[in-house]
C-alpha positions in Angstrom: 200.5 35.4 91.3 200.2 35.8 95.1 203.7 36.2 96.4 203.4 34.7 99.9 202.1 31.4 101.1 198.4 32.0 101.4 196.6 28.9 102.5 193.5 29.9 100.6 193.6 31.8 97.4 191.1 32.5 94.5 191.8 33.5 90.9 189.2 36.1 89.8 189.4 34.7 86.2 188.7 31.1 87.3 185.0 30.3 87.1 185.2 27.6 89.7 187.0 29.9 92.1 184.3 32.6 91.7 181.6 30.0 92.3 183.3 29.0 95.6 183.5 32.6 96.7 179.8 33.1 95.7 178.7 30.1 97.7 180.6 31.2 100.8 178.0 33.9 101.4 180.8 36.2 102.7 181.6 39.7 101.7 185.3 39.9 100.6 187.0 43.1 101.8 190.0 44.0 99.8 192.7 45.5 101.9 194.7 48.4 100.6 198.5 48.8 101.3 198.0 51.8 103.7 195.3 49.9 105.6 197.6 46.9 106.1 200.5 49.0 107.3 198.4 51.1 109.7 196.2 48.2 110.9 198.7 45.4 111.1 197.8 44.9 114.7 194.1 44.5 113.8 194.5 41.7 111.3 194.4 38.8 113.7 191.0 40.0 115.1 189.6 40.8 111.7 190.6 37.3 110.5 189.3 35.5 113.6 186.5 33.0 113.0 184.4 34.9 115.5 184.6 38.2 113.6 184.1 36.6 110.2 180.9 34.8 111.4 179.6 38.0 113.2 180.2 40.3 110.3 180.0 37.9 107.3 183.1 39.7 106.0 186.4 38.1 105.2 189.7 40.0 104.6 191.3 39.5 101.2 194.6 40.7 99.7 195.3 41.1 96.0 198.6 40.0 94.6 199.4 43.5 93.3 198.8 45.0 96.8 201.2 42.5 98.4 203.8 43.2 95.7 203.5 46.9 96.5 203.8 46.3 100.2 207.0 44.4 99.7 208.3 47.1 97.4 207.8 50.0 99.9 209.4 47.8 102.6 212.6 47.0 100.8 213.3 49.7 98.2 215.2 52.6 99.8 213.5 56.0 99.5 210.9 54.5 97.1 208.5 57.0 95.6 205.6 54.6 96.5 206.1 55.5 100.2 204.1 58.7 99.3 201.1 56.4 99.2 201.2 56.4 103.0 200.8 60.2 103.3 197.5 59.6 105.2 199.4 57.5 107.7 201.9 58.3 110.4 205.4 58.7 108.9 207.2 55.4 109.0 210.9 54.5 108.9 212.4 51.9 106.7 212.7 49.6 109.7 209.0 50.1 110.6 207.9 49.2 107.1 210.1 46.1 107.0 208.8 45.1 110.4 205.2 45.4 109.1 206.1 43.3 106.1 207.7 40.6 108.2 204.7 40.5 110.6 202.4 40.4 107.6 204.2 37.5 106.1 204.2 35.5 109.3 200.5 36.1 109.8 199.4 35.2 106.3 201.4 32.0 106.4 199.8 31.0 109.8 196.1 31.4 109.0 193.6 30.1 106.6 191.1 32.9 107.2 192.7 35.6 105.1 192.2 35.2 101.3 194.8 35.7 98.6 193.3 37.2 95.4 195.1 36.2 92.2 194.9 38.6 89.3 198.2 38.2 87.6 198.4 42.0 87.3 201.7 43.0 88.9 202.8 45.7 86.5 201.3 49.0 85.4 200.5 47.6 82.0 198.9 44.5 83.5 196.8 46.6 85.8 195.7 48.8 82.8 194.6 45.6 81.0 192.6 44.7 84.1 190.7 48.0 83.9 190.0 47.5 80.2 187.8 44.5 81.1 185.4 46.7 83.0 182.2 48.1 81.6 182.4 51.5 79.8 180.3 53.2 82.5 182.7 52.1 85.2 185.7 53.3 83.2 184.1 56.7 82.8 183.7 57.0 86.6 187.4 56.1 87.1 188.5 58.5 84.4 186.5 61.3 86.1 187.9 60.4 89.6 191.5 59.9 88.6 192.1 62.1 85.6 195.3 64.0 85.8 196.9 62.1 88.7 200.4 60.8 87.9 201.7 59.2 91.2 202.6 55.6 91.0 200.0 54.6 93.6 197.1 55.1 91.2 197.4 51.8 89.3 197.1 49.9 92.6 194.1 52.0 93.7 192.4 51.4 90.3 193.3 47.7 90.5 191.4 47.4 93.8 188.4 49.0 92.2 188.6 46.8 89.2 188.7 43.6 91.4 185.8 44.9 93.5 183.7 45.5 90.4 184.6 42.1 88.9 183.6 40.4 92.1 180.3 42.2 92.6 179.5 41.8 88.9 179.9 38.0 89.5 177.4 38.1 92.3 180.1 38.2 95.1 179.6 41.1 97.6 182.9 43.0 98.0 184.4 46.0 99.8 187.6 48.0 100.0 189.4 48.9 103.2 191.7 52.0 102.9 192.3 55.5 104.2 192.4 56.9 100.7 189.6 59.5 100.3 189.7 59.4 96.5 189.0 55.6 96.7 186.2 56.3 99.1 184.5 58.8 96.8 184.9 56.5 93.8 183.3 53.6 95.7 180.4 56.0 96.5 180.0 56.8 92.8 180.0 53.1 91.9 177.4 52.3 94.6 175.1 54.8 92.9 175.5 52.8 89.7 174.3 49.7 91.6 177.6 48.0 92.4 177.5 46.3 95.8 180.8 47.6 97.2 181.4 48.7 100.8 184.0 51.1 101.9 185.8 50.8 105.2 188.3 53.3 106.7 188.7 51.4 110.0 188.4 47.8 111.2 184.8 46.7 110.7 184.8 44.6 113.9 185.2 47.8 115.9 182.1 49.3 114.3 180.2 46.1 114.8 181.0 46.0 118.5 180.3 49.7 119.2 
């Protein structure tokens, strides 16, 4: 389930929800945890009606990403803070402030989408991956083989959701600073999956 009060949310296993997403003609950009923490100030602009219409892209947050964001904000010295190694080092107070600002923003707008997967544990995320085509699983095995940090299930979950969306005729993308995710998206694009990768806010690129 999506933990906070998203005004608009879609379940990727609900056919009617997928049809609504498809008919919207928007590309759904899945935000990674590190992107949210680093770019919290950019969210209002990315979610503005003007930016969404200009770029045909709409930000979306998966339930497992939100769960991770809450975890790193409130669990003292949590190992998952290592996920933010590409980001400026942040104190407990800074992470909690980001979480608080995130919640207030999500609850105040209808232009950021909650993505419901029901995959909030490592086992559930693994089950999500098992639904992907064999060729996709081979790419993921090659990209992530041997990695043991706890961030990997969330990264793989983002890829799984992006693949499920694009396989359903819904353009998708992933916004993150993670280079392994970037290289994996590149490999999937070569297989014909319509998935974009964004390291920085796409409205800045559009206006440059």
